C-alpha positions as MATLAB code, in Angstrom:
seq = 'XXXXXXXXXXXXXXXXXXXXXXXXXXXXXXXXXXXXXXXXXXXXXXXXXXXXXXXXXXXXXXXXXXXXXXXXXXXXXXXXXXXXXXXXXXXXXXXXXXXXXXXXXXXXXXXXXXXXXXXXXXXXXXXXXXXXXXXXXXXXXXXXXXXXXXXXXXXXXXXXXXXXXXXXXXXXXXXXXXXXXXXXXXXXXXXXXXXXXXXXXXXXXXXXXXXXXXXXXXXXXXXXXXX';
ca = [
     124.253  116.153   91.263;
     122.976  113.943   93.979;
     120.726  116.738   95.348;
     119.631  117.534   91.810;
     118.644  113.972   91.337;
     117.024  113.755   94.704;
     114.800  116.770   93.962;
     113.920  115.265   90.528;
     112.657  111.964   91.916;
     110.654  113.923   94.526;
     108.968  116.178   92.002;
     108.251  113.264   89.681;
     106.592  111.456   92.607;
     104.704  114.703   93.400;
     103.353  114.757   89.813;
     102.270  111.135   90.008;
     100.333  111.898   93.281;
      98.469  114.835   91.632;
      97.749  112.596   88.598;
      96.171  109.841   90.991;
      93.995  112.613   92.633;
      92.825  113.843   89.112;
      92.177  110.348   87.787;
      90.034  109.075   90.673;
      88.360  112.451   91.726;
      89.956  112.602   95.166;
      92.079  114.944   97.253;
      95.079  113.261   99.022;
      97.773  115.730   98.217;
      99.102  118.635  100.290;
     100.931  119.276  103.596;
      99.432  120.736  106.866;
     101.239  121.578  109.942;
     100.121  120.421  113.466;
      98.689  123.963  114.185;
      96.677  123.872  110.910;
      95.285  120.520  111.653;
      93.888  122.031  115.111;
      95.668  119.568  117.238;
      96.319  120.903  120.754;
      97.087  120.022  124.325;
      99.385  117.112  125.217;
      99.001  115.505  121.885;
     100.286  118.484  119.897;
     103.774  117.850  121.321;
     103.885  114.401  119.820;
     102.092  115.114  116.658;
     103.544  115.367  113.187;
     102.144  117.587  110.288;
     100.162  115.795  107.588;
     101.885  114.593  104.405;
     100.656  111.553  102.410;
     102.533  108.241  101.767;
     104.278  107.785   98.415;
     101.889  105.983   96.090;
     104.670  104.038   94.321;
     106.094  103.027   97.794;
     102.824  101.824   99.208;
     101.905  100.055   96.147;
     105.296   98.235   96.184;
     104.826   97.303   99.997;
     101.398   95.905   99.330;
     102.474   93.682   96.399;
     105.255   92.313   98.309;
     103.619   91.439  101.708;
     104.116   87.733  102.696;
     100.420   87.258  103.249;
      97.055   86.344  101.571;
      95.280   89.689  101.630;
      91.874   88.159  102.067;
      92.889   86.628  105.411;
      94.032   89.945  106.912;
      92.638   93.218  108.272;
      94.538   96.261  107.227;
      94.704   99.182  109.778;
      96.255  102.608  108.944;
      97.151  104.614  112.437;
      97.395  108.090  111.294;
      95.310  107.758  108.078;
      95.425  111.433  106.920;
      93.487  111.906  103.891;
      93.134  108.196  103.066;
      95.470  107.694  100.212;
      96.957  104.627  101.718;
      93.441  103.202  102.503;
      92.444  103.766   98.838;
      95.585  101.925   97.643;
      95.170   99.102  100.184;
      91.484   98.730   98.945;
      92.928   97.646   95.650;
      93.549   94.424   97.374;
      90.799   92.005   98.878;
      91.500   92.516  102.529;
      88.854   91.279  104.984;
      88.244   95.017  105.950;
      90.209   98.204  106.177;
      90.250  100.832  108.958;
      91.861  104.258  109.038;
      92.298  105.959  112.462;
      92.859  109.667  112.299;
      93.055  112.050  115.197;
      92.464  115.235  113.249;
      88.554  115.511  112.444;
      89.566  117.773  109.323;
      91.645  115.025  107.704;
      89.219  112.255  108.752;
      86.467  114.034  107.112;
      88.486  114.389  104.016;
      89.515  110.775  103.936;
      85.667  109.761  104.348;
      84.864  112.030  101.253;
      87.733  110.416   99.367;
      86.252  107.032  100.079;
      82.925  108.156   98.720;
      84.179  109.962   95.875;
      86.784  107.642   94.434;
      85.950  106.421   90.925;
      88.203  103.370   90.802;
      87.524   99.895   91.655;
      87.870   98.948   95.189;
      88.387   95.191   96.083;
      87.669   95.683   99.543;
      84.353   97.596   99.873;
      84.271   97.497  103.582;
      86.841  100.523  104.094;
      86.222  102.950  106.675;
      87.551  105.963  108.718;
      87.057  106.625  112.423;
      88.170  109.632  114.244;
      90.049  108.784  117.310;
      93.487  108.531  119.070;
      95.777  105.763  117.841;
      96.463  104.811  121.357;
      92.764  103.936  122.024;
      92.680  101.543  118.978;
      92.119   98.124  120.128;
      92.339   95.262  117.577;
      89.925   92.167  117.731;
      91.210   88.914  118.693;
      89.690   87.081  115.734;
      91.611   88.262  112.821;
      95.132   88.612  111.357;
      96.090   92.156  111.495;
      98.438   94.258  109.560;
      99.020   97.744  111.075;
     100.579  100.514  108.742;
     102.308  103.631  110.133;
     103.851  106.363  108.068;
     105.523  108.849  110.271;
     102.281  109.636  112.015;
     103.736  110.948  115.379;
     106.531  110.774  117.836;
     108.654  107.603  118.294;
     107.388  107.702  121.796;
     103.788  107.384  120.733;
     104.725  104.837  118.199;
     106.373  102.658  120.882;
     103.308  103.007  123.158;
     100.982  101.873  120.244;
     103.143   98.806  119.730;
     102.967   98.039  123.502;
      99.065   98.276  123.252;
      99.089   95.971  120.291;
     101.231   93.422  122.124;
      99.278   93.673  125.273;
      96.005   92.996  123.578;
      95.024   89.277  123.358;
      95.467   87.613  119.957;
      93.226   84.678  119.004;
      94.932   81.391  118.636;
      96.739   80.918  115.185;
      96.254   84.637  114.463;
      99.014   86.921  113.700;
      99.762   90.572  113.995;
     102.222   92.416  111.897;
     103.519   96.051  111.682;
     104.593   97.917  108.489;
     106.509  100.893  109.744;
     107.708  103.807  107.126;
     110.001  106.522  108.109;
     111.596  109.245  106.189;
     115.367  109.700  106.373;
     116.324  113.423  106.795;
     119.415  115.184  108.175;
     117.430  116.371  111.159;
     115.620  113.049  111.592;
     117.814  110.076  111.512;
     116.326  106.661  111.094;
     115.140  104.835  114.413;
     115.534  101.062  114.736;
     112.059  100.309  115.826;
     112.870   96.779  116.473;
     115.411   97.710  119.073;
     113.086  100.249  120.803;
     110.239   97.702  121.120;
     111.005   94.269  122.398;
     107.666   92.834  121.194;
     108.829   93.204  117.519;
     110.647   90.848  115.429;
     111.753   91.658  111.866;
     109.916   90.016  108.988;
     111.612   89.662  105.532;
     110.305   91.904  102.974;
     111.385   91.603   99.224;
     113.414   94.568   98.354;
     111.473   97.381   96.857;
     112.201   98.023   93.296;
     113.910  101.203   92.014;
     111.275  103.495   90.834;
     111.845  107.050   89.843;
     108.424  108.072   91.098;
     109.001  106.503   94.591;
     110.204  108.787   97.440;
     114.046  108.246   97.594;
     114.103  108.925  101.439;
     111.846  106.431  102.868;
     112.763  103.394  104.925;
     110.328  100.615  105.089;
     110.331   97.908  108.005;
     108.035   94.972  108.534;
     107.640   93.306  112.112;
     105.895   90.563  113.630;
     104.158   91.778  116.957;
     104.457   89.356  119.724;
     101.729   89.132  122.370;
     102.854   90.066  126.006;
      99.618   89.275  127.715;
];
């Protein structure tokens, strides 16, 4: 019975994702393996295949963030096809950046930003092709970094170390929203224990939604400067 309900919720969420793509003339669905993405060399060992964030989950997170959106910059490390960028752009962030290592996915994300027919409250939304480890935030903005299962925990921890080591302007704040998927083969990781620069931030509980992915765990952290 439990397995049946789980599959039903996953299927309903998939239908909603397809409806989102059809309604806004974009392509954010699908899955690709690491080899299909053309990621090779040392990064391939740490890369994860592509799958998009749950629309219902991201919308619930964005609505519950303890921030004023217009005072913050939103950055998605491992932006994929840009679905989370489009959902974030429904809020008036100062600007939004998606960083994607796979050129194939980055090109699709850029096309989705161009083709999206809905209203974007943050018109300054962009995608850059690059390595998440090379991303350096500015000192002058409050920064919210979003990650949905983008790569190995080893690289996630190194990204956090980089964020913490980059100087932060006086009175400015950095937060990390980390989303991971519970599976039998991939137990949940307590990122706060793994990275000493992180401190948990209270996030109002996400409501039950038949269309949200039932196996996602959402954590919000403050990132403290170590430099």
